[in-house]
N, C-alpha and C positions, 0 to 999 in steps of 0.2 A: 747535650752530649758535652759541650764546652760549657765553661763557668764564666759568669759574669759578677763583678763587685763593683761598688761604688760608694763613695762617702763625700759628705758635704758637713762641715763642722769648724771646731776651734782648734783642733788636734792637727798634727802633721798627718796627711793622709797616706803617705806611702807605706809605713809600718803597717797600719791598718789594712790598706789593700793587700798586701803581701800575705798578711796572716789569713785573711779571707781566701786568697787563692788557694792557700796550703789546706784550708778545710774543704775545699772542693777538689781536691786531687783525684778522688776515688771516681770522678766523672769521666776518666780517660782524657789524655791531651798530649800533645807532642811539643807545645811550646807555650811561653806565658810573657806576659808584659802588663806594665804599667803606664799610665800618663797621669801627671798632675797639672794644674794650672800654676804658673808662676805669673809675678807680675806683668810681663811683657812678653811671654812666650808660653808655649805648651811643653813640659819636660816629658821626654818619652823614654823608657827603657824597655827592652825586650830582648828575650834569648831562646834558644831552642833547648829542650830538656826540660828539667824537672823545676818546680818553684824555688827550691834550695839554691839551684843554679843562677836563676835570677836574682834571689836575694843575696849571694855572694857577691854578684858582679855590680849590684846597685851602687851607683855613686853616693858619696857620703853627705854631698850636698844635693839634695834632692827634695828640697822645700816645697810645699803647696798644701792647702787645706781644702781642696776639691781635686777628685780625681776619679778614674776609672781603671779597671784591671781585668783581665781576662787570662783564661787558660783555653787554648785552642786545640781542637781535632782537626786534622786536615781535611777540607772538602775540596776547595778550589786552591790548587798550587800546593807543591810538596811542602812539608815541614822545613821551614828555615826561619832565619832572623826577620828577612824581609817580609815575609807572609804571615808573620806574629802580630797578634793584635796588641795594643790599640793602633788603629789607622788614621792618619791625618789627612785633610784635605790639602790641596796644593799650596795655600798659603800658610799653612802650618798652624791655622787658629781653631780648627775642630778636630776633636777628638772623637772615635766612634770605636765601640766594642758592639759584638754582634753575636748571637747564637742562631742558628737555622741557616737555611739556604735562599738565597734570591735567585729566582727561575729565570727573570729576565736580565740578569747580570751582563750576558755578552751584548745585547743589543743597547743597554745603557752604557756600557764601556765603550763601544764604537761611537756612540753620539757624543760622548765626553770627549773622547779623543779626536772627533771631528772639529770640535770646538777648541783644540789646543791644550786640554788636558794631559798632562804627562803621569803615568801611573808609576808608582813605586812598588806595587806587588802584584800578584797573580790572583788575588781573592775578590770574592763578590762583594766583601764588606767595605773594601775602600771607594765602591762605587757610592756608598751611602755619605760618607765623609765629603765627597765632592758635591753630591747632590745638594747637601746641607748648607755647603759654604756658599754655592753659587744661587740659592733660592732668594728671590727678590721678597725679603720679609723683614719686618721690623723686629720681631721676636723670636727668640730661639725655638718656642712653642711652633709658631707659624712656619719657621724654616723646616721644622722636622715634619710637620704635617705636610708641605709641600713637597718635600721628598719622598715621602712614604706614598704619596698619591701617584706616584710614577712606578712604584715596586709591586711586583708580582712574587709571592713565595711566602716563607716563614721567617719570623724573627722576633728576637727579643734583644733590644738595644739600650745602651745608655750612651747619651753624649754628654759632652763638655765642650764649651765654646769660649775662647778668651775674652769675647766682647761681653760675656754674661758670666762672670766669675763668682757670682752667688748661688749658681743652680747647676744642676743636671737635669736633662729632660730623657725619660724612658718610654720605652713603646713595647707593647706586646701583639703579636699575632702568631699563636701557634707554640710560642716557647717562652717558658715563665718568666716572669719578673717579679719579684716580691720587695717591697717597701719595709724597712726596719725603722720603728719610731725609737730615738734615743733623748737622751737629756741635751738639749738645745744643738742636736746633731741628727742626721738622718743617713740610712744607710740604704744601699741598694744591692740585691744578689739575685741570681737565678735559682738559689736553694737556701733554705732557712739555715743548713748548716754554717754558712759564713757569717751569719748573723747572730746566732744564740750567745756567743761570748759578750756581745754588746748590748742585746735586746732581746726580748721575748715577746714585744708587742709588733706585729707585721701586718702589713696589708697585702693582698694578692690581688694584682691585675688581672682583668678578662682580656679576651680576645678583642682587637680594636680599641683598647682603652690605653691611654699615655698618662703620664703624671709628670709634674713639675716638682722637684726636690728641692727644698732650701733647708739649711740649718734649723729654722724654726717651725718647719712643718711642710705639708706637702698639699698638692691640688690635682685630682684626677678629672680627666675629661676624655671625650671622643671627638671625632672630627665635628659632631653636630652640637654637642653640649658639655657642660660640666657634669660630672657624676660624684655620688656620694658613697665612700666605703666606710666599711666598718672593720676595725683592728681587730684581730684574733689573737690569743695568746698560744704562743708555742708550749706544748706540755714537756718537750725534752729540754733537759739543762745540757749545758756547754761540756760538762764531763762524759755524758754519755755519747759525744762525739769523739772522743780519745781511746786511744788502743788501750791505756794503761799499761801493764805488764806483758801483754800479748805482743808476739812479733808481728801476727797480721790481724787487720780487722775481721776477716774471715773466720779464723779460728775462734777468734772472741764471739762471734755472733753465733757460731756453732754452739759453743757452750752456753750461751745465753737461752736457747730454746726452752729448757724446763721453765724459766722464769718467765719468758715469753707467753709460752702456752698457759700459764696460770693467770697472766694478766688478760689474755684473750678469752678467758671462761669466766672471769671475777665478775660475779653479780649478775650472770646471764644463765644461770641453771634454776629452774623452778622445780625444785623436788616435792613440792605438794602435788602438783599436777603432772609431774613427769615430763614435762616439756622445757623450752627454753623461753626466755624473754629477750625481744630483739625490738626495742622501743624505736630505732633509728630506722626500720623499714617503713615506718609510718604507714602502714596498712593494717587494717582489721580483719578478721577471722573470715567475715564474708567475702571481702575483696580478693584474700588469698585464695579462698576455694575456687574462685572463677578462672583462675589460670589452668590452661589445658596443655602448657609446653612451657618448659625452661631453655633459653639459649643462653651460653657462657662465652665471653669474648676476652680474651687475654693475648699477650704477647710472650714467647719464651717460655720460663718457667711458671708466668702466670697462667698461660695457656694449658700447661700440664696439670696445673692445680686445678683448672676449671674441668679437665678430663675426670680427675678424681671426683670432684664435685658433681658432675653430671651422673656419674654411676651412682655415687652415694643417694642424690635426690631421687633419681628414676628407681633405683632399687628399694629405698624407704617409702617415699612418698606416692611410688607409683605414678609419677608423671614423665612422659617422654622428656628426655633431657639430653642435650651434647653441647660440646664446646667447639669453637671454631677459632683460628687465629684472627684478632681484630684486624690485623694488617691486609688480609684478604676480603673480610667482610665489607671493608669499607669500600672495596672497588666492584663489587659483584652486583650493585642494584639489588639487595635482596627484598624480597617481600615481607613487610612488617606485620604481623598479626596482633590483633588487639588483644587476644586472650594468651599471650605468650609474655612470660616475665623474662626480661633481658637483664643479665647481670655481668657488670663490667670489673674486671680484676686488674689492679696495678698497686704494687708496692707505693711507689712515688706519688700516683695519682695524677701524674703528668706525662706518661706514656702516650706520645702524641698519636699513634695509629689508633690507639683505645679511645682517646679523646674524640677524634674525629669521629670513630663509630658511633660513639655516645651521641653527639650533635647529630649525625645523621638519623639516628633512631627518634632523638627528640622530634625532630624536623618533621618526622613521618609518624608522629603519635604514637611511638611506642613507650612502654612503661620500663624504665631502666632503673636498677639499683646498683650500688658500687661496693666492692669491696676493696678498701683502700686503707695504707698505713697513715697517711699523713692528712690531718684535720686542716680543712681549708684549701686543699689543692683542688686543681681545675675539675677532674673527674668527679670528686665528691660534691662540688658545688653544682656541677651539671646534673647529677643524677636527682631521682626522686626518692632519696632516702637512700639507707645502705646499712653496711655493719664495718665499723672501723676494727682494724686488726689488732692494735696495740702492740706491736712488735716490739716497738722501741725504733730508734734511728738506726737504719742498716746501710752501712758505707761500702762494704765490699762490693764489688760489681756482680760476683756471683751470688744469688740469693739464698739464704737459708732459713733464718729464723721467720723471715716474712712468708717464705713457702710454707713453713709447719702451720703459721697462723692462718693462711689462707686455707689450708686442708681443714683446720679446725673450724673456720667461720663456715665453710661449706657444709661441715657436718650440723653446726648449731642450725643453719639454714633449712638442711634436709628434715631434721628432726622438728623444727617449727612446721614445716609444711606437712610433714607426715602426720603429726599430731593433730592437724585440724583436719585431716582426711581420714585414714584408716588405720593408723598406727596404734597399737593398744597401749594402755598405760603400763603394762608390764614390759613391752619392747621399749617405752620411753625410759622406763627405770633402768632397765638394762645398759642402753646407750649413755645415759648420763652417768652411770656408774664408771662404764669404760673412759669417758672423757675426763673423769676426775683422776684417773689412774694415770693419765697420759704423761703429765709431768715427771713423776717418779720412773716411769717406765723409760722416758727419753733420757733420764740420768743413768741409768742401768747401762744404756748402750753407749752413752759417752763414756763410761767407765772403762769401756773395752777398747780405747783409743790406740793403745801400744799394739793390741794385736791387729788392729786394722791398719796400722801404719806399716807393720811388717807385709801384710798382704797388698799394700799399696806399691810398696817398693818392686814387688814382684811384677804387679801389672803394669806399672810404668816402663819396664823393660820392652813391651810388647808395642811393635808399631800401629796394631789395630787392634779393637775389641767389639764383641758383639755384647750387648744388654739385652736380655729377653724377659719376657712377663706375659703373662695371660690375664684377661678381664682386669680384674682389680690391680693386677701387677704391671700392666702394660705401660700405663702413665707412669708409675714408677722408675720402669726400665727406661722410659723416655727422658725422665729427669736426671737419673742417673748417667747417661750416655751424655747428655748436654753438659753436666757439671764436669764430667771427665774430661771433655774435648775442650770447653772454653778455658779451663786453667791449666792442664797439662800438656794441651796442644797435641795429644795423641788423637788419631781418628778412633771415633766411637760411635757406634751405630746401634739403634734399638729397634727390635720387632717383636712382633705378637709371636710368642712359643709357637702358636699352631701353624704360622707361616713359614717355620724352619724349613720344611720339606718343598715350599714353593719357590726356591731359589737361594736363600742364605746358606742352606747346609751344604751347598757345593763348595763353601769357602773355609768351611771348618776344619781345622787341622792342628797339628802340634805349636804352629807359631800363632794361632788365633785364639786368645782366651775368651771364654763366654761368661759374663756374669749373669746368672739366673735367679730371678725374683720367685721363690717358692714358698708361699705361705701354706700352712696346714689349714686348708679350706676344702671346699667340696671339689675342687679341680686338682687335688694334689696327685690322683693317679695319672691324669693326662700330663701334669708337669713332669713327674718322675719318668714318664715315658720318652720324654724329650731329652732327658739327661741321659738315658742310655743311649740315643741316638747321636748324642754329641761326644760320649766317651768311646763309643764304638768307632769313631774317626780319629780317635787320639786327641780331641779338642780339650784343652785345659779346662777345669771348671771351678769357678767362685760362686759359691751357692749361699744366697741370704734366704734364711728360712726361720723356722721356728723351733724352740726345744723339743727334742723327743721325735722329729722326723726322721725315719729310715729312708735315706736316699737310695738305698739300693745299689748305689755306684761308689766308685772311689773319686771324690773330688780332691782338687788339689787344695781347695781353701773353703771352709764352712764358716760362714758368719751367722750367729743366731741373736735373734729380737725376741723381747718377750710378746707373748700373744694378747692381743686384744680382742675385741669382738671382730668378726670377719669383715664388717664394713669399716672399722676404723684401722684395720692393719696396715693399709698403705701408709698413714702417718708415719708409723714407727719403722716400716720397710724402707722408707727413703733416707732415714737419719744416717746408717751406716755409709751409704754411698756418697754423702757428703764428705765424711771423712777419707774416704777412699780417694776422692778427687783431690782434696786437699793435700794429702801426704804423698800422692803420686807427683803432683806439681812440685812439691818441696824436694822429692827425691830429684827431680829434673832440675832443680835450680830456679824455678820460676817465681816471679812476684805474684803471688795468687791474688793480691788486692787490685792488681791493674794488669788484667789480661791484654794481650796485644789486639788490636782490632775491635775492642768491646768497649762499651761504655755504659753508664748506668743511666736510668730515669726517664730520657728522653729518646724517642725513636723519630726521626724525620727521614723519610725516604728521598 
């Protein structure tokens, strides 16, 4: 959730650190700071607020060629200058930045205080600085190892020490750390977004791994031994992390969805055999036929995409399939079945709850594939193959184009499994044709943005909303409610349309709008009946449906999307809900790229 940057080289470190922090702003934060090694002391500058506030108050004389920086999202201690990172040891010689949570910070603070250490902050991170400073070790590497041996919890850390001015030492356990290999310089970050302006050659640390980073290279190791790492190339360019002419990353990414859909399909459609090519799965047809169940794990929007995917797979391949929040799965001691295919879904590939679920599955012998957007990410490396989304960098906290490519990836997986089993060539051809049409159909929906912005302004005036959908439409409704609440801060709740009579209908009235997902499918009559129930109670209706559907009631707003095949309709029905949420947030004056209390990429409970 927080952001880490580090630099070792021949250039002034501070401007590089501040630039890296600015590129990590999307992760959510409340304060920021940098520390650089001067000849005789550690220079530190911290501020509450945005990175631009930090930059504007940075002293002009802030030299140093080795340093670390951080954007903090408060966990221990309120947002304040004293709680902002980096944190120093009592002697001022050690600087630490840290993502994650030290679970035993309380007892460690008490122990250090009993030894006479005075704390300058309320954070768990400061404990690390004092532990490293007091370690009885000749090298910085040994001092960090000694400190971490006493720590329980999750961390990604970068450490600078005045006595070792040629290096940084970094470590990872549950929170990502990436090394960037430059020309006679090295970079450190928690996300590649901070690195791509300077290098596209990166090394991902694994849990339990540390690295010494010098200007001339790096060495990775664990507590037991040295390790060997292979650098990978980041496919995305620096320009892809810029907003360009757009006011917000979210709108830019919404508008990028047609091209993202084309990328996710490119080279994967086998029109000769009316199936798909998914070499990344690393399983042959005989192995794929042995699976008797599919279990999908994700968090937030990835979980809702998993619900859409489970229905597609079950409907098409006739394999029992369901989706579950990864954060719940990891705690319930699940039974792992050898004939179940587990699918982990994450845009970043670093969502901690999902990563831990994957590790538990692997420990118990489960077969796991990943649907991720970031090559070389932790989940991608843990899984037994998978499908890359090819959405391109997604910076806004609210997921849009990654969600759409998740839906497409599940469609590809469903067709692959279905054609191996009982799906006919004719049905395969039908679905491939529909997939090829999706980018153009998405463009048509996006062209209706002005109309959707007007509807959003009306919905934004309501203090609370219902989103309803049935079967294929229910996860669409859940995703729509999530988008609306997370960036407009209006209460929005999703229900199965069939459950309206079982409680929710009691709240329907003139002041509670309902956004209803009504595809033109085999359940149209059932959905239309629910619309009558809502209007009979004077509930304002916004209906998302297909051209030519006669609703039979007077809806305040109607949004139509192009018709696809029934199995793929959810992909298109989701798109207008993104624009409704975006423009509702704009109407209310919110910064849609940085929703309050939310952050992207990593979840640590």
